[in-house]
C-alpha positions, 0 to 999 in steps of 0.5 A: 500500500502506498504512503496517502492509504498508510497516512494518518488522515486516511485511516483517521477518515476510514474510522470515523466517516461510515460508509453507508449502502442504499438501493434505490432501483428495483434490482438489489444487486444495484448497491450506491456506497456513500461517504455524507459527512458534516451537518444533515441540516444542510439541504443543498450539499457538495455531492462528489463523483469520483473518476472511472479508476477512483471511488468514493473514498478518493475525496477524503481530503475533501470531506474532512477539511470542509466539514470541520468547516461546517460544509456537508460534503458527500462522496459516492461511488455509483452501482453497474450501470451500462448507459447515462439513462441508468445513471441519471436515473439512478441518481436522481432516485438516491437524491428523493431517497437523501431527501435532497431537493438540489445538489453542488456537484463536484466531479473528477474526468469521468465524474464531471461528465456525469455530473454535466449529464445528469444537470442536462437531463434534469434541467426542465426540473433542475436537481443541480445547483452548480457544478466543479468539473475538475480535469473533466470532459464534455464529449466522449470521442476524445477517447476515439473508442466509442467503436468498441466500447460496447465490447468492454463487458467482455474484456478481462479485468487485466485488460481494462486496467492496463487501458486506464493506466495507460493514461496515468503519468509515466514521467518524473513527477514531484512526491504529491503526484507519485503518491496519488498516482499510487494511491489511485492504482489501489483504488484500481486494483480494487475494482471487479471486471463488472464495476471497471468495465460498466465505467469505461463503457459509460466514459468511452459510449457515444455521448457529448454535452449539450450546453444549451440545456446548462445556461442556469447552472454555475460552473467552475471549471477546474484543470491543471497546467502540468502534464494529465490525460487531457489535451489542450485541445480538449480543454478548449472545448470546455472552455467554449462550452462554459464561456461565463464558467469561472476558472480555476487553474492549478500549476501543477498537480497531475490527473488527481489534484484532489489528492496531490493538491488538495489545499489548492482544490479546497480553497477552489471549492470554498470560492465556489460554494462561498456565492451561496452562503446565507441562501438556502443552496449553502452547503455550509452551515451558518457559523453563529461566530462566523464573519462574513467577510473572510473570503479565502483566496488561493495562494499557488493558484487562481480563479478567474472569471472565464474571458474566453470568447466562442473563437478561442483555442482554434 
């Protein structure tokens, strides 16, 4: 096991935040697993979707610090779903079972795509108040596997894992990024064949985002300037899709900045969520003694309003 798995912080998380299992579909084998931490009085929490290779606990570095400040954070693992329609319907039922009308979503890679598809799926009766999209994308064609996605279900787990690990950084990286990769490899090893095959099927089947359905959702696009699985062209397409989004740029962080640069990521999350403080869509319980003028600012990265026009990046 790697440094993160053995760390006191991770062990503290696993011993203090219980993992819940909820079934919302008619099929009892389809189980949602989730960590629900922070004050239950918060009715519009931050919900985190992991990447294809991860599980709900990859967000433990967000859950512990943010809930300590009064935020409610829910990190989820979804069941074996083979289509986006299954996922979006399943997550809607999960929110109903948790009595949550609206949520803020933080999605990483595939998790970010699923967040967008759920917001799109429910746009006529909105369930998503805002989104933070971390190293994510708007079109599955970037993976160039839409023709073969339907056959993933029959591939051995070893082949599927090699497909995922091909996107992990193989160069020389700092210890924080190296530790995050090791941790995600551990998470990947724990995924069963069907679980991983279903995630990769959703990740690669032909689908794209319809931005006109997401005009009312406040968005922060979070990405890194160093090496990651997404090309600059893919990032530029995200900027075009959300021209009015805030941009949270991290100088470094690799594929998993929520692990390798968690303090910076958490600052950007708070900057995103502070817009909704003192409203019914606040993700944080209001503290009697808090000073409204306190505004966290990142020290080594920046959040800025988008300035790109639709023609930028061509």
